[in-house]
LOVEX-954497 format. One line per 5 residues: number of its first residue (from 1); their letters; for each residue x, y, z of N, C-alpha, C, O, CB. Coordinates in pm, whole numbers, always signed. Each point is the difference from the previous one (the first is absolute). Glycine has a CB too. Example, Ala and Ser with C-alpha at 12.3 -4.5 7.8 and 13.67 -1.06 7.14 Angstrom:
% LOVEX-954497
1> as> +1319/-569/+780/-89/+119/+0/+90/+120/+0/+104/-2/+66/-293/-115/+59; +154/+222/-197/+82/+119/+6/-77/+109/+73/+51/+111/+17/+67/-174/-232 $
This chain:
% LOVEX-954497
1> maaql> +10138/+8934/+11269/-76/+99/+48/+87/+99/+67/+112/-26/+45/-301/-124/-27; +129/+265/-14/+82/+120/+59/-81/+75/+105/-123/-2/-6/+247/+33/-215; -64/+30/+309/-95/+90/+83/+37/+135/-62/+111/+33/-41/-125/-174/+278; -112/+223/-236/+27/+127/-66/+27/+88/+127/-89/+9/+85/-65/-42/-312; +278/+102/+243/+34/+60/+115/-89/+133/+39/+7/+44/+114/+224/-148/-166 $
6> ytlrd> -309/+161/-42/-79/+110/+28/-108/-44/+112/-57/+81/+72/+99/+15/-318; -64/-240/+251/-77/-33/+111/+49/+13/+124/-82/+8/+91/-4/-133/-223; +219/+129/+158/+63/+23/+118/+67/+142/+5/+100/+30/+65/-71/-279/-48; -97/+325/-93/+104/+145/+19/+19/+54/+99/+99/+72/+9/-146/-15/-169; -47/-73/+278/+9/+66/+111/+127/-62/+95/+41/+56/+102/-308/+1/-133 $
11> ylktp> +322/-185/-26/+97/-57/+63/+139/+5/-73/+98/-71/+20/-279/-62/+79; +165/+227/-181/+120/+15/-91/+79/+125/-16/+72/+30/-96/-192/-184/-12; +95/+224/+217/+52/+150/-8/+149/+21/+30/+48/+106/-41/-275/-37/+112; +301/-148/-10/+149/+6/+16/+55/-134/-52/-67/-102/-15/+56/+262/+222; +145/-144/-232/+75/-144/-27/-15/-103/+117/-7/-119/-27/+187/+244/-113 $
16> edmaa> -183/-86/+259/-31/-98/+107/-126/-52/-7/-8/-123/+8/+148/+228/+128; -260/-32/-153/-112/-58/-34/-20/-85/-110/-79/-94/+11/+26/+259/+91; +121/-143/-221/+6/-82/-110/+75/-116/+22/-21/-94/-77/-7/+275/-52; +111/-195/+217/+75/-126/+12/-73/-86/+101/+6/-123/-6/+218/+232/-52; -289/-48/+147/-110/-92/+79/-122/-45/-63/-55/-105/+31/+126/+218/+147 $
21> tlkrv> -116/-30/-270/-117/-26/-73/+27/-107/-123/-90/-76/-36/+9/+323/+106; +208/-248/-130/+34/-68/-109/+14/-155/+86/-45/-101/-53/+175/+326/-116; -84/-228/+264/+40/-130/+92/-155/-72/+12/-22/-119/-19/+254/+243/+186; -321/-33/-135/-157/-58/+56/-56/-46/-130/-63/-106/+3/+1/+282/+205; +77/-106/-336/-55/-48/-108/+66/-131/-64/-67/-71/-75/+0/+307/+51 $
26> keigy> +191/-264/+53/+48/-112/-30/-53/-114/+102/-23/-114/-41/+219/+244/-67; -212/-97/+227/-37/-100/+112/-144/-30/-43/-37/-116/+17/+193/+208/+192; -232/-15/-256/-144/-26/-42/-22/-111/-109/-94/-80/-6/+56/+324/+60; +160/-231/-153/-6/-92/-84/+45/+46/-132/+46/-83/-79/-212/-15/+214; +155/+233/-170/+31/+57/-127/+150/+2/-56/+94/+21/+76/-290/+108/-13 $
31> navqv> +210/-148/-179/+139/-23/-47/+21/+136/-92/+109/+17/-54/-111/-308/+56; -75/+360/-13/+39/+120/-90/-107/+125/+56/-103/-12/+67/+185/-156/-307; -25/+278/+192/-59/+120/+36/-26/+93/-121/+76/-8/-97/+35/-21/+317; -214/+120/-220/-2/+111/-96/+4/+120/+84/-79/+19/+92/-50/-140/-273; +240/+217/+143/+49/+92/+72/-82/+148/-11/+24/+75/-95/+198/-219/+68 $
36> sgigp> -313/+176/+124/-65/+111/-35/-49/+60/+142/-50/-77/+81/-16/-15/-330; +79/+231/+279/-48/+54/+112/+103/-7/+111/-27/+11/+120/-199/-69/-198; +359/+36/+24/+92/-2/+125/+76/+143/+19/+2/+90/-84/+39/-356/+47; +17/+268/+160/+61/+146/+36/+159/-7/-70/+40/-92/-71/-192/+128/+339; +212/+58/-238/+115/+18/-75/+110/-106/+55/+20/-28/+118/-84/+287/-163 $
41> ighre> +125/-308/-61/+114/-98/+31/+93/-13/-132/-59/-4/-108/-97/-138/+285; +268/+136/-176/+75/-49/-120/-33/-112/-65/-72/-82/+57/+226/+176/+34; -112/-113/-209/-51/-75/-117/+74/-142/+52/-67/-102/+13/+43/+313/-235; +139/-209/+245/+98/-100/+30/-24/-53/+152/+33/-116/+25/+138/+231/-198; -228/-29/+279/-33/-39/+120/-113/-67/+2/-15/-98/+73/+125/+257/+4 $
46> lkalt> -209/-110/-163/-133/-76/-9/+38/-152/-50/-39/-100/+59/-109/+332/-120; +222/-234/-47/+20/-128/-52/+78/-90/+82/-15/-122/-16/-5/+222/-188; +104/-53/+293/+69/-67/+97/-86/-84/+108/+17/-116/+38/+150/+299/-82; -268/-85/+86/-106/-47/+76/-90/-106/-63/-37/-94/+71/+51/+310/+29; -51/-208/-219/-81/-104/-53/+64/-116/-28/-61/-107/+9/-64/+260/-90 $
51> dregl> +273/-147/+38/+93/-127/-13/+8/-46/+140/-11/-122/+13/+158/+198/-217; -133/-14/+300/+19/-69/+136/-135/-85/+57/+6/-90/+84/+168/+296/-31; -282/-163/-110/-100/-79/+36/-41/-104/-124/-102/-69/+2/+29/+266/+167; +146/-197/-251/-52/-82/-124/-107/+40/-55/-83/-91/-13/+163/-77/+90; -116/+279/-120/-105/+64/-76/+36/+76/-111/+90/+84/+1/-198/-80/+187 $
56> eicat> +25/-39/-303/+30/+36/-123/-73/+132/-19/-115/+0/+43/+155/-239/-122; +1/+345/+26/-69/+102/-51/-51/-24/-159/+68/+16/-102/+74/+128/+279; -266/-181/-169/-63/-30/-139/-51/+104/-69/-12/-15/-122/-42/-178/+196; +12/+321/-12/-60/+101/-63/+11/+118/+78/+33/-17/+117/-172/-131/-227; +114/+286/+65/-13/+115/+63/-118/+78/-34/-74/-28/-95/+300/+20/+109 $
61> hvgya> -244/+111/+66/-72/+121/-44/+84/+118/+14/+76/+8/+96/-286/-106/-34; +201/+193/-154/+98/+114/-4/-90/+104/-59/-93/-25/-77/+324/-106/+47; -194/+257/+74/-77/+108/-60/+5/+24/-141/+110/+3/-54/-82/+86/+251; -144/-68/-271/+27/+48/-146/+93/+115/-24/+73/-2/-99/-292/-74/+61; +219/+178/+123/+90/+112/-5/+152/-38/-16/+81/+52/-77/-252/+66/+216 $
66> dlttr> +193/-228/-41/+142/-48/+2/+34/-54/-123/+113/+24/-42/-120/-69/+267; -83/-39/-305/-12/-82/-118/+64/+113/-110/+90/-22/-81/-324/-148/+160; +160/+302/-59/+20/+92/-112/+107/+92/+22/+31/+75/-93/-256/-92/+41; +295/+25/+179/+101/+86/+30/+145/-71/+38/+108/+59/-14/-306/+97/+86; +186/-277/-27/+121/-46/+31/+16/-165/-42/+48/-82/+77/-46/+276/+117 $
71> ideii> -41/-219/-302/-13/-137/-36/+120/-103/+8/-4/-120/+24/-161/+225/-162; +277/-21/+112/+132/-88/+31/+19/-44/+124/+52/-110/+19/+50/+221/-168; -146/-24/+261/+21/-36/+112/-94/-126/+66/+31/-89/+80/+58/+331/-85; -202/-213/-54/-113/-128/-2/+61/-129/-37/+2/-103/+66/-186/+254/-141; +239/-128/-52/+64/-148/-63/+96/-43/+80/+4/-121/+23/-31/+167/-249 $
76> eqhhn> +125/+40/+284/+115/-44/+85/-57/-55/+123/+57/-98/+50/+101/+269/-140; -263/-122/+148/-57/-41/+121/-51/-162/-34/+30/-93/+75/-104/+366/+4; +8/-285/-177/-67/-128/-31/+95/-98/-34/-23/-115/+39/-169/+224/-112; +308/-84/-1/+91/-80/-32/+83/-57/+148/+38/-115/+19/-35/+251/-274; +11/-32/+340/+54/-41/+138/-73/-91/+74/+53/-82/+75/+36/+281/-65 $
81> wecry> -240/-187/-31/-55/-65/+85/-48/-132/-77/-81/-75/+54/+28/+290/+89; +100/-242/-260/-21/-112/-93/-151/-20/-13/-54/-109/+16/+277/-4/+49; -290/+229/-96/-134/+21/-13/-46/+31/-125/+48/+103/-47/-39/-44/+249; -101/-127/-282/-29/+27/-130/-97/+73/-23/+0/+69/-102/+82/-237/+60; -189/+172/+130/-124/+74/-10/-17/+136/+49/-8/+12/+123/-65/-217/-115 $
86> vgigg> +65/+308/-79/+8/+128/+40/-150/+46/-15/-58/+8/-108/+317/+28/+40; -317/-4/+192/-160/+22/-14/-18/+138/+42/+89/+63/+57/-169/-303/-2; -38/+291/-83/-60/+131/+49/-123/-37/+57/-63/-90/-56/+164/+236/-109; -153/-82/+283/-117/-39/+68/-130/+68/-49/-106/-8/+61/+255/-34/+128; -129/+114/-310/-155/+34/-48/+35/+119/-99/+113/+45/-16/-268/-109/+256 $
91> lpesy> +47/+104/-301/+25/+125/-111/+0/+121/+53/-96/+26/+72/-8/-134/-235; +186/+192/+148/+19/+138/+50/-142/+83/-23/-58/-11/-108/+331/+0/+49; -318/+82/+150/-130/+43/-11/-28/+87/-96/-118/+19/-32/+106/-58/+233; +127/+114/-270/-24/+111/-104/-34/-88/-137/-35/+56/-104/+216/+141/+221; -168/-333/-106/-35/-78/-133/-142/-58/-4/-47/-44/-105/+289/-20/+88 $
96> rgsae> -318/+64/+146/-104/-77/+28/-140/+39/-80/-87/-83/-26/+215/+51/+251; -135/+173/-261/-127/+36/-22/-46/-17/-149/-101/+64/-27/+132/+85/+221; +18/-216/-284/-36/-3/-117/+66/-116/-91/+113/-37/+34/-157/+279/+14; -10/-299/-152/+58/-84/-96/+137/+42/-34/+92/-82/+1/-310/+35/-84; +237/+181/+52/+107/+38/-53/+115/+10/+101/+118/-20/-32/-261/+125/-133 $
101> gyaaf> +101/-71/+293/+116/-24/+113/+29/-146/+1/+120/-25/-12/-194/+219/+169; +5/-284/-146/+33/-140/+11/+86/-65/-129/+78/-95/+12/-300/+85/+135; +195/+77/-267/+89/-4/-128/+148/+49/+11/+102/-53/-42/-315/+90/-75; +194/+84/+186/+129/+61/-14/+93/-79/+107/+119/-19/-24/-220/+264/-57; +47/-286/+189/+69/-86/+109/+63/-114/-78/+120/-28/-7/-290/+82/+203 $
106> aseas> +62/-116/-257/+70/-144/-54/+106/+30/-101/+87/-86/-14/-304/-51/+37; +224/+242/-93/+90/+38/-82/+144/+25/+54/+106/-52/-35/-302/+133/-75; +167/+25/+217/+122/+37/+70/+73/-125/+88/+121/-19/-1/-234/+267/+9; +24/-322/+60/+57/-99/+95/+57/-109/-102/+103/-58/+35/-276/+106/+179; +111/-85/-346/+69/-85/-66/+142/+21/-35/+85/-89/-4/-290/+48/-59 $
111> eigkr> +229/+190/+33/+159/+51/-11/+80/-36/+111/+111/-54/-9/-174/+247/-112; +1/-159/+234/+85/-50/+129/+24/-150/+8/+107/-57/+21/-206/+246/+108; -24/-243/-152/+18/-166/-31/+111/-51/-77/+74/-90/+40/-300/+87/-41; +237/+64/-114/+113/-16/-94/+137/+6/+76/+85/-89/-5/-228/+196/-183; +151/-10/+248/+140/+36/+71/+18/-88/+91/+116/-37/+15/-121/+259/-39 $
116> lqdag> -81/-271/+95/+6/-112/+112/+30/-113/-76/+91/-72/+41/-259/+160/+123; +106/-121/-275/+12/-123/-68/+149/-24/-54/+67/-103/+10/-318/+124/-71; +278/+79/+13/+155/+11/-58/+110/-34/+131/+115/-42/-15/-192/+256/-183; +11/-185/+327/+102/-27/+98/-29/-128/+60/+50/-31/+109/-13/+265/-66; -129/-326/-120/-37/-123/+55/-113/-3/+111/-26/-104/+60/+257/+53/-118 $
121> ltfiy> -297/+168/+81/-101/+2/+78/-131/+31/-51/-11/+58/-108/+169/-15/+247; -276/-84/-56/-121/+11/-60/-85/+86/+80/-6/-11/+122/+33/-200/-224; -104/+312/+22/-88/+89/+49/-139/-57/+33/-67/-52/-89/+197/+214/-37; -183/-153/+273/-138/-53/+15/-95/+106/+66/+42/+81/+83/+56/-320/-61; -231/+234/-64/-91/+96/+30/-81/-70/+91/-52/-108/-27/+63/+236/-179 $
126> hnhdf> -27/-53/+344/-95/-50/+89/-143/+76/-4/+11/+122/-3/+193/-190/+143; -317/+25/-140/-116/+61/-15/-70/+31/+136/+35/-65/+99/-45/-46/-322; -70/+188/+232/-106/+32/+114/-141/-25/-92/-2/-66/-104/+158/+274/+269; -272/-141/-103/-120/-12/-60/-31/+93/-106/-77/-30/-91/+15/-57/+288; +123/+208/-189/-42/+114/-96/+30/-52/-129/-82/+40/-83/+126/+153/+234 $
131> efakf> +50/-271/-199/+41/-35/-144/-130/-69/-51/-13/-18/-121/+284/-17/+162; -361/-2/+39/-130/-78/-58/-109/+127/-54/-104/-24/-61/+130/-212/+259; +10/+342/-171/-98/+108/-34/+8/-4/-152/+105/-28/-59/-76/+185/+277; -146/-128/-280/-15/-11/-143/-6/+145/-63/-55/+95/+54/-70/-323/-24; +192/+231/-155/+8/+112/-78/-54/-31/-137/+55/-84/-71/+137/+165/+204 $
136> agrtg> -294/-17/-170/-84/-57/-124/-17/-146/-30/+11/-50/-112/+64/+245/+23; -103/-258/+200/-2/-162/-6/+137/-82/+24/+2/-123/+7/-189/+161/-178; +283/+31/+182/+136/-74/+37/+36/+48/+136/+2/+117/+38/+89/-134/-280; -57/-104/+319/+72/+38/+114/+139/+43/-19/+71/-20/-99/-211/-125/+205; +172/+213/+14/+148/+51/-4/+93/-127/-5/+111/+14/-50/-166/+208/+194 $
141> meill> +20/-334/-101/+111/-101/+8/-6/-61/-140/+98/-58/-46/-112/+4/+309; -97/+66/-330/-4/-61/-140/+105/+104/-98/+80/-43/-83/-362/-65/+119; +261/+236/-7/+104/+87/-74/+138/-16/+24/+81/+12/-92/-239/+135/+94; +199/-178/+138/+133/-28/+42/+30/-123/-82/+100/+3/-71/-114/+99/+311; -58/-204/-238/+35/-120/-47/+14/+2/-157/+98/-50/-55/-209/-50/+261 $
146> eqsdp> +2/+164/-282/+31/+6/-138/+86/+104/-55/+48/-14/-112/-244/-85/+103; +218/+205/+84/+113/+111/-55/+128/-7/+45/+80/+89/-30/-241/+55/+16; +193/-241/+87/+136/-11/+33/+80/-92/-65/-53/-77/-80/-15/+147/+266; +199/-76/-163/+93/-83/-73/-6/-136/+70/+33/-7/+118/+121/+205/-189; -192/-304/+5/-24/-125/+86/+137/-77/+27/+8/-102/+68/-250/+77/-171 $
151> eafhf> +343/+85/+45/+131/-54/+34/+60/+79/+126/+80/-50/+80/-42/-18/-333; -83/+185/+259/+74/+82/+116/-97/+55/+122/+42/+60/+99/+130/+20/-292; -309/-111/+166/-86/+30/+104/-81/-115/+39/-88/-52/-68/+88/+276/-4; +41/-259/+192/-56/-117/+56/-105/+32/+121/-22/+119/+21/+245/-241/-94; -287/+29/+150/-98/+30/+81/-3/-75/+145/+49/-112/+9/-160/+162/-231 $
156> eldvy> +64/+1/+312/+17/-55/+139/-137/+7/+39/-28/+97/+70/+266/-25/-8; -351/-168/-97/-127/+19/+40/-29/+5/+137/+51/-97/+56/-93/+7/-244; -14/+156/+255/-48/+7/+140/-128/-51/+12/-99/+73/-15/+227/+111/+56; -140/-333/-10/-144/-51/-28/-93/+64/+82/-111/+12/-51/+186/-224/-9; -58/+268/+195/-107/+53/+74/-41/+134/-75/-121/+21/-16/+203/-133/+244 $
161> waqag> +16/+208/-278/-54/+116/-66/-65/-25/-125/-74/+87/-47/+239/+32/+150; -145/-236/-167/-64/-27/-127/-165/-25/+38/-95/+56/-54/+338/-169/-59; -248/+17/+220/-130/-27/+24/-81/+134/+74/-121/+22/-16/+202/-287/+30; -3/+337/+58/-62/+126/+41/-40/+100/-99/-82/+85/+33/+205/-122/+149; -67/+36/-317/-34/+67/-104/-97/-56/-82/-25/+61/-104/+220/+20/+121 $
166> gadpi> -260/-193/+10/-110/-50/-51/+42/-101/-119/-77/-43/-86/-56/+260/+162; +258/-244/-67/+70/-90/-96/-1/-162/+34/-38/-43/+109/+186/+254/-149; -105/-288/-56/+6/-130/+41/+157/-42/+4/+66/-30/-100/-312/-16/+0; +289/+50/+223/+161/-36/+0/+52/-119/-85/+113/+3/-49/-119/+80/+280; -75/-184/-248/+55/-119/-74/-13/+47/-141/+91/-41/-72/-157/-151/+241 $
171> dwirr> -11/+257/-220/-7/+47/-139/+126/+76/-21/+82/-30/-87/-336/+42/+79; +269/+96/+96/+116/+66/-25/+160/-61/+17/+98/+43/-62/-276/+122/+124; +179/-258/+23/+109/-99/-1/+19/-39/-119/+112/+26/-43/-147/-97/+239; -51/+2/-284/+11/-63/-123/+17/+95/-83/+90/-24/-80/-209/-151/+125; +64/+283/-58/+40/+109/-104/+121/+47/+4/+40/+57/-102/-235/+7/+104 $
176> fkgrm> +276/-74/+105/+145/+46/+33/+87/-121/-38/+114/+1/+46/-179/+164/+157; +27/-278/-286/+95/-100/-10/+117/+45/-87/-26/+64/-102/-154/-232/+137; +299/+142/-4/+101/+46/-63/+62/+150/+54/+105/+47/-43/-212/-198/-148; +33/+208/+278/+20/+122/+38/-2/+36/+146/+3/+115/+44/-84/-83/-253; +75/-162/+293/-15/+4/+135/+83/-110/+99/-38/-116/+13/-187/+215/-95 $
181> evvhl> +322/-52/+137/+88/-103/+72/-24/+8/+149/+37/-92/+73/+142/+108/-253; -243/+101/+232/-2/+28/+144/-176/+36/+16/-63/+68/-81/+361/+41/+109; -346/-163/+73/-130/+18/+43/-22/+37/+123/+68/-56/+85/-111/-78/-223; -56/+236/+182/-15/+24/+138/-131/-58/+57/-108/+18/-56/+248/+185/+23; -126/-272/+146/-91/-100/+48/-59/+53/+141/+72/+4/+100/+65/-201/-227 $
186> kdmvv> -274/+239/+129/-57/+41/+124/-139/-22/-18/-50/+4/-112/+220/+159/+170; -232/-186/+40/-160/-39/-6/-94/+116/+45/+38/+107/+47/+22/-354/+10; -198/+207/-80/-86/+135/+28/-128/-73/+86/-62/-98/-39/+131/+264/-215; -87/-107/+357/-130/-23/+65/-77/+100/+22/+52/+111/+14/+34/-265/+74; -237/+137/-80/-82/+107/+36/-55/-30/+128/-31/-115/+34/-17/+173/-259 $
191> tsare> +35/+59/+308/-48/-49/+138/-151/+35/+2/-56/+55/-95/+290/-16/+224; -303/-79/+0/-149/-2/-4/-47/+150/+0/-119/+22/-21/+104/-255/+149; +98/+333/-108/-18/+151/-24/-8/+37/-158/-54/+101/-45/+189/-57/+271; -79/-132/-292/+29/+25/-154/+122/+71/-33/+8/+64/-105/-239/-56/+74; +329/-16/+119/+148/+47/-9/+74/-93/-97/+2/-119/+30/-2/+211/+214 $
196> qryae> +54/-57/-342/+82/-79/-92/+151/+13/+76/+46/+111/+26/-205/-59/-271; +230/-174/+276/+129/+13/+87/+88/-104/-78/-41/-91/-72/-68/+155/+326; +238/-30/-225/+117/-109/-40/+1/-111/+101/-7/+19/+122/+161/+159/-225; -146/-266/+61/+5/-129/+76/+118/-99/-44/+48/-12/-113/-305/+37/+136; +296/-96/+102/+98/-115/-38/-47/-93/-105/-119/-23/-17/+199/+32/+241 $
201> igegn> +6/-57/-287/-36/-109/-105/-81/-99/+63/+43/-43/+107/+162/+71/-234; -325/-79/+78/-59/-99/+60/-108/+50/+88/-96/-73/+28/+297/-53/-51; -190/+251/+71/-111/+52/+86/-92/+82/-45/-81/+58/+74/+215/-80/+69; -128/+36/-294/-83/+90/-63/-92/-71/-107/-39/-116/+11/+215/+294/+35; -201/-103/-137/-127/-52/-112/+71/-52/-132/-65/-71/-77/-122/+264/+157 $
206> mnfag> +320/-158/-108/+41/-8/-123/+24/-137/-51/+19/-88/+85/+63/+300/-45; -80/-241/-159/+23/-136/-45/+137/-41/-24/+45/-11/-114/-250/+29/+23; +270/-39/+194/+156/-28/-8/+50/-132/-51/+113/-12/-49/-104/+156/+234; -97/-243/-171/+33/-116/-98/+2/+34/-139/+84/-45/-78/-183/-98/+229; -7/+236/-188/+3/+21/-152/+122/+90/-32/+72/-28/-96/-334/+9/+73 $
211> ilaac> +287/+129/+104/+96/+89/-12/+141/-64/-20/+77/+25/-93/-225/+123/+226; +166/-229/-37/+154/-79/-4/+1/-90/-127/+102/-3/-69/-71/-17/+342; -135/-49/-305/-6/-66/-127/+4/+83/-113/+43/-54/-102/-158/-104/+205; +87/+260/-107/+13/+90/-127/+152/+55/-7/+63/+22/-103/-327/+56/+117; +309/-60/+116/+153/+50/-1/+100/-108/-46/+101/+21/-67/-153/+134/+264 $
216> reigv> +8/-276/-149/+91/-125/-48/-21/-6/-144/+105/-21/-62/-124/-124/+276; -86/+156/-287/-42/-17/-122/+89/+91/-95/+55/-45/-101/-290/-17/+191; +244/+191/-49/+80/+106/-73/+154/-15/+15/+81/+51/-78/-275/+105/+116; +228/-237/+79/+136/+3/+36/+50/+122/+90/+111/+52/-15/-87/-177/-199; -118/+164/+309/+50/+104/+103/+107/-52/+87/-21/-101/+66/-199/+200/-61 $
221> ewgav> +336/-38/+0/+118/-25/+90/-30/+16/+149/+21/-88/+84/+122/+168/-269; -195/+41/+207/+11/+43/+148/-139/+43/+33/-64/+78/-70/+312/+2/+65; -297/-139/+127/-127/+64/+80/+43/+78/+107/+50/-61/+95/-192/-122/-141; +132/+312/+52/+45/+84/+112/-131/+32/+83/-94/+63/-49/+303/+42/-88; -206/-149/+254/-109/+4/+105/-3/+147/+64/+99/+49/+54/-69/-313/+0 $
226> eqdsc> -147/+326/-63/-5/+151/+32/-140/+21/+90/-107/-50/-34/+244/+128/-208; -120/-8/+346/-125/+34/+62/+13/+157/+35/+75/+42/+88/-117/-296/+11; -29/+322/-168/+34/+162/+29/-27/+32/+142/+86/+67/+59/-154/+8/-294; -36/-112/+298/-43/+3/+131/-34/-119/+55/-74/-75/-64/+11/+273/+24; +114/-236/+174/-38/-110/+75/-92/+18/+95/-47/-101/+51/+236/+30/-92 $
231> ydrnp> -236/+201/+85/-93/+31/+75/+53/-42/+140/+113/+44/+23/-291/-60/-209; +120/-63/+291/+59/-4/+116/+65/-131/+19/+11/-52/+111/-165/+215/-30; +197/-217/-190/+73/-132/+1/+154/+51/-26/+17/+104/-63/-233/-270/-35; +308/+104/+139/+132/+19/-11/+41/-50/-147/-13/-119/-31/+44/+98/+294; +25/+126/-358/+42/-23/-126/+87/-120/-9/-1/-64/-106/-23/+298/+65 $
236> fdsla> +101/-273/+141/+95/-125/-25/-109/-128/+15/+3/-99/-73/+250/+219/+186; -337/-102/-20/-122/-94/+7/-61/-12/-134/+11/-108/-58/-60/+171/+293; -17/+40/-293/-53/-2/-128/+78/-78/-106/-56/-88/-66/-38/+298/+131; +225/-179/-82/+70/-67/-103/+28/-157/+26/+24/-81/-89/+76/+313/+43; -106/-261/+183/+35/-133/+39/-144/-70/-58/+9/-101/-70/+173/+155/+310 $
241> islaq> -292/-8/-214/-131/-49/-20/-27/-15/-166/-57/-95/-52/-22/+213/+293; +125/-21/-298/-17/+1/-152/+103/-121/-56/-36/-88/-78/-26/+371/+66; +166/-273/+54/+110/-115/-54/-42/-139/+39/+26/-95/-73/+170/+255/+99; -267/-174/+102/-54/-134/+16/-97/-42/-93/+10/-111/-52/+33/+138/+267; -140/+52/-242/-99/-18/-97/+42/-17/-147/-60/-78/-74/-66/+203/+230 $
246> lkklg> +213/-63/-189/+60/-22/-129/+71/-130/-20/-7/-59/-108/+26/+294/+102; +45/-280/+101/+56/-115/+25/-106/-128/-10/+32/-105/-54/+137/+249/+196; -280/-125/-92/-112/-96/+1/-46/-18/-137/-43/-107/-42/-27/+168/+267; +82/+55/-300/-40/+10/-138/+136/-44/-103/+9/+27/-119/-200/+180/+198; +263/-261/-20/+108/-67/-92/+133/+75/-17/+93/-51/-63/-283/-44/-62 $
251> leg> +197/+205/+176/+119/+110/-17/+112/-33/+92/-28/-50/+109/-134/+238/-165; +285/-166/+23/+111/-19/+99/+53/+154/+46/-8/+97/-75/+81/-345/-46; -27/+252/+230/+53/+152/+38/+108/+24/-51/+54/+109/+18/-140/-100/+170 $
């Protein structure tokens, strides 16, 4: 299990913030983090902080523009962090409006994925809900899956956003067999006012026993706990609640 640091982005603005936050993440019981949403810090400095706390960097989110313009630096960064999985947080907006846009991205990102693969790394794509919009009967996610290189373009399903897009997260986990090693875990709740909200795992309505069983079935390596907003709850508490629930379901920190 890993803590997706985007959840704690308000506590990661300076190196001093990062040191204190990583210490708390370890104390909660996580043994790994996904790097995203952090402030400026040197690559080696961050690695020293994670090593000090005994935290592995299992995956990242980087900007797609960075992958297209400075991929050699990204490769060096991930080698320094001993981190195999290079992720992007979503499809750039310019590709979203058509089937042709999704197909173009699938092709372009596959070429980037090949560069990363040659360096011993793996490109992973994190979804939101808009990938489940349909174009002539096919969802954007289906286009990405079918028209990308299966060796070079892997996925990082966000189960909440799949559910929000009207898709079945368990079905999509199984579709990604052989192409997904990292999954994003967060729950969904609906309030009495019919507001759809992020929730700590176990406090929402999603079928997490089935989700985790499907992840085991296809050999997912890392579950990254993320909560985009924790509302009135402290995000450290949210991460702790989710981890406790996941342990009850048989996972280890």
